[in-house]
C-alpha positions in Angstrom: -155.7 -185.0 52.3 -156.3 -181.2 51.6 -155.6 -179.4 48.5 -154.3 -176.1 48.6 -151.2 -174.4 46.8 -147.6 -174.5 47.4 -146.6 -172.0 49.1 -149.7 -172.2 51.3 -148.6 -175.9 51.9 -145.4 -175.1 52.4 -146.6 -172.4 55.3 -149.4 -175.4 56.7 -146.7 -177.6 57.0 -143.9 -176.0 59.0 -146.3 -175.1 61.5 -147.6 -178.4 61.8 -143.7 -180.3 61.5 -142.2 -177.6 64.2 -145.2 -178.4 66.4 -146.4 -174.8 66.6 -150.4 -176.2 65.6 -151.5 -179.7 67.0 -153.7 -181.9 65.3 -156.0 -184.3 66.9 -157.7 -187.3 64.6 -160.8 -188.3 66.4 -163.2 -191.4 65.3 -166.5 -191.2 67.4 -170.3 -191.3 67.0 -173.0 -193.2 67.5 -175.4 -192.3 65.0 -174.8 -191.5 61.4 -172.0 -188.9 60.6 -172.7 -185.0 61.7 -172.3 -182.7 58.7 -169.4 -180.8 60.3 -169.1 -178.1 57.6 -172.5 -176.8 59.0 -172.3 -173.8 61.8 -174.6 -176.5 63.8 -172.1 -179.3 63.4 -169.0 -177.5 64.2 -170.3 -176.4 67.6 -171.3 -179.9 68.6 -168.1 -181.7 67.1 -167.0 -182.8 70.7 -170.3 -184.5 71.5 -169.6 -187.1 68.6 -165.8 -187.8 69.6 -164.9 -190.5 71.4 -161.4 -190.9 71.0 -158.8 -188.3 70.3 -154.9 -189.4 68.9 -152.2 -187.3 68.5 -151.0 -186.7 65.0 -147.4 -187.1 64.8 -145.4 -185.4 61.9 -144.7 -188.8 60.2 -148.5 -189.0 60.2 -148.7 -186.1 57.6 -146.3 -185.7 54.2 -146.8 -183.7 51.2 -147.8 -185.7 48.1 -148.4 -185.4 44.3 -149.2 -187.6 41.8 -147.3 -190.8 41.4 -145.7 -191.5 38.0 -144.4 -194.6 37.8 -141.4 -194.8 35.1 -142.9 -197.2 32.3 -140.3 -198.1 28.9 -141.6 -196.4 25.9 -143.8 -193.8 27.3 -143.4 -190.3 26.2 -142.7 -187.7 29.2 -142.8 -184.1 29.3 -139.8 -182.1 29.6 -140.1 -179.5 33.2 -140.7 -175.5 32.0 -140.3 -172.6 34.5 -143.6 -171.2 33.0 -145.2 -174.3 34.5 -146.4 -178.1 33.6 -150.2 -178.5 32.9 -151.7 -180.6 35.8 -152.0 -183.8 33.6 -148.3 -183.7 32.0 -145.7 -186.2 33.5 -142.6 -184.2 33.7 -141.4 -186.3 36.4 -141.0 -190.2 37.6 -140.7 -192.6 40.0 -138.4 -195.9 39.7 -140.0 -198.5 41.6 -136.3 -200.4 41.6 -134.1 -198.0 43.1 -137.3 -195.6 44.6 -135.4 -192.4 43.0 -137.9 -189.7 41.9 -136.2 -188.1 38.9 -137.0 -185.0 37.0 -137.6 -184.9 33.1 -135.6 -182.2 32.0 -135.4 -182.7 27.9 -137.7 -185.1 26.0 -135.7 -185.5 22.8 -131.9 -184.8 21.5 -132.7 -181.3 19.5 -134.9 -180.3 22.5 -137.5 -179.3 19.8 -141.1 -178.5 21.5 -142.6 -179.6 18.2 -141.3 -183.2 18.7 -142.8 -183.3 22.8 -145.0 -186.2 22.7 -143.3 -188.2 20.2 -140.5 -189.5 21.1 -140.6 -192.7 23.3 -138.5 -193.2 26.0 -136.6 -196.3 25.8 -133.5 -196.5 28.8 -135.0 -196.3 32.1 -133.2 -193.2 34.2 -131.4 -195.3 37.1 -128.4 -193.1 37.5 -127.8 -192.6 41.5 -124.1 -190.9 41.4 -124.6 -188.3 38.8 -126.6 -184.9 39.2 -128.1 -185.6 35.8 -127.7 -187.9 32.7 -128.7 -187.7 29.1 -129.5 -190.8 27.9 -129.0 -192.6 23.7 -133.0 -192.3 23.4 -132.4 -188.5 24.0 -134.5 -188.2 27.3 -132.2 -186.3 29.9 -133.5 -186.3 33.5 -132.3 -185.0 36.6 -132.0 -186.6 40.2 -134.7 -185.5 43.3 -134.8 -187.2 45.9 -135.1 -190.9 47.4 -138.7 -192.4 48.9 -137.2 -193.9 51.7 -138.5 -195.9 54.5 -139.7 -193.3 57.0 -141.9 -191.7 53.7 -142.7 -195.2 52.0 -146.0 -195.2 54.0 -147.6 -192.5 51.8 -147.0 -194.0 48.8 -150.1 -195.2 47.3 -151.5 -196.7 43.7 -151.9 -192.8 42.9 -149.9 -190.6 44.9 -146.3 -190.8 46.3 -144.5 -188.7 48.8 -142.4 -185.8 47.6 -139.6 -185.4 50.4 -137.5 -182.0 51.2 -134.8 -183.7 53.7 -132.9 -180.5 54.8 -136.2 -178.2 54.7 -137.3 -180.9 57.7 -134.1 -181.7 59.1 -134.7 -182.6 63.0 -131.4 -182.2 64.7 -133.3 -184.2 67.9 -134.9 -187.3 68.4 -138.8 -186.5 68.3 -140.2 -189.3 68.9 -139.3 -189.1 72.6 -141.1 -187.2 75.6 -140.4 -183.8 75.5 -139.0 -184.3 79.3 -136.6 -186.8 77.7 -136.0 -184.3 75.2 -135.3 -181.5 77.5 -132.7 -183.9 79.3 -130.7 -184.1 75.9 -130.8 -180.8 75.3 -129.5 -179.6 78.6 -127.5 -182.4 79.6 -129.7 -183.9 82.5 -130.4 -180.2 83.9 -133.7 -178.7 82.3 -134.4 -176.4 85.1 -130.5 -175.4 85.8 -130.8 -171.5 85.6 -128.4 -168.7 83.7 -127.6 -166.7 81.0 -129.5 -167.4 77.6 -128.1 -165.4 74.4 -130.6 -165.8 71.3 -128.9 -165.2 67.5 -130.2 -164.9 64.5 -130.5 -167.0 61.3 -131.4 -164.2 59.1 -130.4 -160.5 60.0 -133.2 -159.0 62.2 -134.2 -155.1 62.1 -134.9 -153.2 65.5 -137.6 -150.7 64.4 -137.0 -148.7 68.1 -133.3 -148.4 66.8 -133.6 -148.3 63.3 -131.0 -150.6 63.1 -130.2 -154.6 61.8 -128.8 -157.5 64.1 -126.5 -159.7 61.9 -127.2 -163.4 61.2 -125.0 -164.9 64.4 -124.8 -161.4 66.6 -126.2 -161.4 69.7 -129.7 -160.1 69.6 -130.6 -160.3 73.1 -129.7 -161.6 76.6 -132.0 -163.5 79.6 -130.1 -163.7 82.7 -131.7 -166.4 85.8 -133.6 -168.2 83.3 -133.8 -172.2 83.0 -132.4 -174.0 80.3 -135.5 -175.7 78.5 -136.7 -172.2 78.7 -133.9 -171.0 76.3 -134.0 -173.4 74.2 -138.0 -172.7 73.8 -137.5 -169.2 73.2 -135.0 -169.8 70.6 -137.6 -172.4 68.7 -140.3 -170.1 68.8 -138.4 -167.3 66.9 -136.8 -169.4 64.6 -133.4 -168.4 66.5 -130.4 -170.5 67.7 -128.8 -170.2 71.5 -126.7 -170.4 73.6 -126.6 -171.3 77.0 -124.4 -170.9 80.1 -125.4 -172.4 83.2 -124.9 -170.1 86.3 -123.5 -167.6 83.8 -124.1 -164.5 83.3 -125.1 -162.3 80.0 -121.6 -160.9 79.9 -120.4 -164.7 79.6 -122.5 -165.0 76.2 -120.4 -164.7 73.2 -120.9 -161.8 71.2 -121.3 -164.3 67.9 -121.5 -167.5 66.8 -121.2 -169.0 63.7 -124.9 -169.9 62.7 -125.3 -173.7 60.8 -127.7 -174.6 58.3 -129.7 -177.8 58.1 -127.5 -178.6 54.6 -124.3 -177.9 57.1 -125.6 -180.0 59.8 -126.8 -183.1 57.6 -123.5 -183.0 55.7 -121.6 -183.0 58.8 -123.7 -186.1 60.6 -122.4 -189.4 60.6 -126.0 -190.7 58.9 -125.8 -193.4 55.8 -124.4 -192.2 52.7 -127.2 -193.7 50.5 -129.8 -192.2 52.6 -132.1 -189.5 51.5 -130.9 -186.9 53.4 -127.7 -187.3 52.5 -128.5 -187.6 48.6 -130.8 -184.6 49.2 -128.2 -182.4 50.7 -125.8 -183.3 48.2 -128.1 -182.1 45.3 -129.1 -178.6 47.4 -125.3 -178.3 47.7 -124.8 -178.3 44.0 -127.7 -176.3 43.3 -127.1 -173.5 45.7 -123.5 -173.7 44.2 -125.3 -173.2 40.5 -128.3 -170.7 41.6 -129.8 -169.5 38.7 -128.9 -172.5 36.7 -130.1 -172.6 32.5 -131.9 -175.8 32.8 -133.3 -176.3 28.9 -133.3 -174.7 26.1 -136.0 -175.6 23.6 -136.7 -174.6 20.2 -140.2 -174.8 18.3 -139.7 -175.6 14.7 -143.3 -175.8 13.7 -143.8 -172.5 12.2 -140.6 -172.1 10.1 -140.4 -173.1 6.2 -137.8 -175.4 5.3 -136.3 -172.0 3.6 -136.9 -170.1 6.6 -134.3 -172.6 8.6 -131.6 -172.2 6.5 -128.5 -170.1 7.9 -124.9 -169.4 6.9 -122.9 -170.8 9.3 -123.1 -174.1 10.9 -124.5 -175.3 14.6 -124.7 -171.0 14.9 -123.5 -170.1 18.2 -126.2 -168.2 20.6 -125.1 -165.8 23.0 -126.7 -165.1 26.1 -125.7 -162.0 27.9 -126.6 -161.4 31.4 -125.7 -158.6 34.0 -126.0 -161.4 36.9 -124.7 -165.0 35.2 -122.6 -166.2 33.7 -120.9 -169.4 32.1 -123.9 -170.4 29.7 -123.3 -171.5 26.2 -125.9 -172.5 23.8 -126.2 -173.0 19.7 -128.3 -174.4 16.9 -128.0 -177.4 15.6 -128.1 -177.9 12.0 -127.4 -180.4 9.5 -126.1 -180.4 6.2 -128.8 -181.0 3.2 -127.8 -182.5 -0.5 -127.7 -178.8 -2.0 -125.2 -178.0 0.7 -127.5 -175.9 2.9 -127.0 -176.0 6.3 -130.5 -175.7 8.4 -131.4 -175.5 11.8 -132.6 -178.9 13.1 -132.8 -178.5 16.9 -130.9 -176.8 19.4 -128.1 -177.2 22.4 -127.6 -176.3 25.7 -123.9 -176.9 26.7 -123.7 -175.6 29.9 -126.2 -174.3 32.3 -124.0 -171.8 34.0 -125.3 -169.5 36.7 -127.0 -166.8 38.1 -129.1 -165.9 35.8 -131.5 -163.8 36.8 -131.9 -161.6 33.8 -131.0 -162.4 30.2 -130.5 -161.1 26.6 -130.0 -164.1 23.6 -128.3 -162.9 20.1 -126.9 -165.1 17.3 -124.4 -162.4 15.7 -123.0 -165.3 13.0 -126.3 -165.3 10.9 -128.1 -162.4 9.8 -132.1 -163.8 10.2 -131.6 -164.4 13.8 -134.5 -162.7 14.6 -136.5 -165.8 13.1 -134.6 -168.1 15.6 -135.0 -165.9 18.5 -139.0 -166.1 18.6 -139.3 -169.7 18.7 -136.6 -170.3 21.5 -137.9 -170.8 25.2 -135.0 -170.1 28.1 -135.8 -172.1 31.3 -134.0 -171.2 34.1 -134.2 -173.2 37.7 -136.4 -171.9 40.7 -134.8 -168.7 43.0 -132.1 -170.4 45.3 -131.8 -173.4 43.3 -134.1 -176.5 41.3 -132.6 -179.0 44.7 -133.6 -176.2 47.2 -137.4 -177.2 46.9 -138.4 -179.9 45.5 -142.1 -179.6 46.3 -142.2 -176.1 44.8 -140.6 -178.6 41.8 -143.5 -180.9 41.3 -145.9 -178.0 41.9 -147.3 -179.7 45.2 -150.4 -178.8 47.0 -151.6 -181.7 48.7 -150.7 -183.5 52.2 -151.6 -186.3 53.2 -152.5 -187.8 56.6 -152.3 -191.3 57.6 -153.0 -192.7 61.0 -152.7 -195.9 62.2 -154.8 -196.8 64.9 -155.3 -200.8 65.7 -157.6 -202.8 68.1 -155.1 -202.4 71.1 -154.9 -198.7 70.8 -158.4 -198.3 71.6 -159.0 -201.0 74.1 -156.3 -199.5 75.8 -157.7 -195.9 75.9 -160.7 -197.2 78.1 -163.2 -195.9 75.6 -165.1 -199.0 75.4 -166.5 -198.6 72.1 -165.6 -200.7 69.2 -167.8 -199.7 66.1 -167.2 -195.8 65.3 -169.8 -194.1 62.4 -167.5 -190.7 62.3 -164.1 -189.3 62.1 -161.7 -186.1 61.3 -159.2 -183.9 62.1 -159.3 -181.0 64.7 -157.2 -178.3 64.9 -155.6 -177.3 68.3 -158.4 -178.7 70.4 -159.0 -177.8 73.5 -159.2 -180.2 76.7 -161.6 -178.9 79.3 -158.6 -178.0 81.5 -158.3 -175.3 78.6 -154.7 -177.2 77.5 -154.4 -177.7 73.8 -154.1 -181.7 73.4 -151.0 -182.6 72.2 -148.5 -179.4 73.5 -147.3 -181.7 76.2 -145.6 -183.8 73.7 -142.8 -184.3 71.3 -143.4 -184.5 67.4 -143.9 -187.7 67.3 -144.8 -189.0 70.2 -148.1 -191.3 70.2 -150.8 -190.4 72.5 -154.2 -191.6 72.3 -156.8 -190.0 75.0 -160.8 -190.7 75.5 -162.6 -188.1 75.5 -166.3 -190.2 77.1 -167.1 -189.9 80.5 -168.2 -193.6 81.5 -170.9 -193.3 84.3 -171.7 -196.5 87.0 -175.4 -196.2 87.9 -176.2 -198.4 91.2 -180.0 -199.7 91.1 -181.3 -199.8 94.5 -184.3 -202.1 95.4 
């Protein structure tokens, strides 16, 4: 299992998922394990490798610390400034397999009460985006751990699904030849016209111009259908291919469909994680810049400092980009008839808040409370657009399963192995990267030994 920061994890996992980098798990060694971190060990890796296994996309998954929901325990709310590594700000419901984000842990939304209120209602909703329970906890739905990712669920770790980002339009377990036949409708070698269309604006320094998303970027004539598709994948563009066609036959623009749209239009099970995360992403993108929570810390204020002239005074949230958010201080009336601040309440999170300023115009001592308020705005592009960032995912787990029949079928002739590891883009003696002729989830084991038969003459 590797540990890196979230951005590097996304880059690594994207290249691995798209097949731009190939990884091989190996078994080998007839003596004690070699120190591959040393220069000598790095050079001598190959002599210890007996068996190579193509690491498939489904053999690796981003993972985080597993936190099972347990009643009568306190949980920590998510905070935009970051949560400490030991804080439990998300939970896994073992009954319905949903993962939920803790948005608030007490009904008064007080920082000075964090950790003092135990949760007594299990987050179990599946239809709503968010739900507040009578115990004061507010939860948001993140994703579902489905059958394809459950193998990465261990006692200490759990997978982090991002179905929209990781969506595959075509089957990944069949051979590349089979995939080519599907994409090119049985004629992958047919020649014709190929057009490439950027998913986002592309800058051309030779002309100092941009090509708009979905507009024709470049054309190739007398090119094979599979090559057209392969070029589009390498350049992260969409393509159109017309068998036997010319450049003039290609459309000048096309509609670019995002992974989100493709999932929404698919016939997938509505209870699948793909459909669930697509729904969450659609909501999240439509409310980008939403304020998820407002907290207040009253620990530094005396009782008299908490007295205000108005009951439940409104907090005005002003922004040059956002709208729709509303919040207020929560007060109670004491025996002397004073309005005393006891917490804060977010009424509506609004959207578009990339900047903001706060005022409480109805009270004269507003600065007392403005200095102890905390506003938590979701990450850019919406909280559901990257569950891995929300959970600060920094680890990738590899789970490779090889049985005795696999080993026997590979003709290695070895059953006891002293070492194992993972190689990046290993080249064979034919100067070919192992696995480069395989689809993302296509299985292959290959022997890396040469067997000699010696006939002893008399």
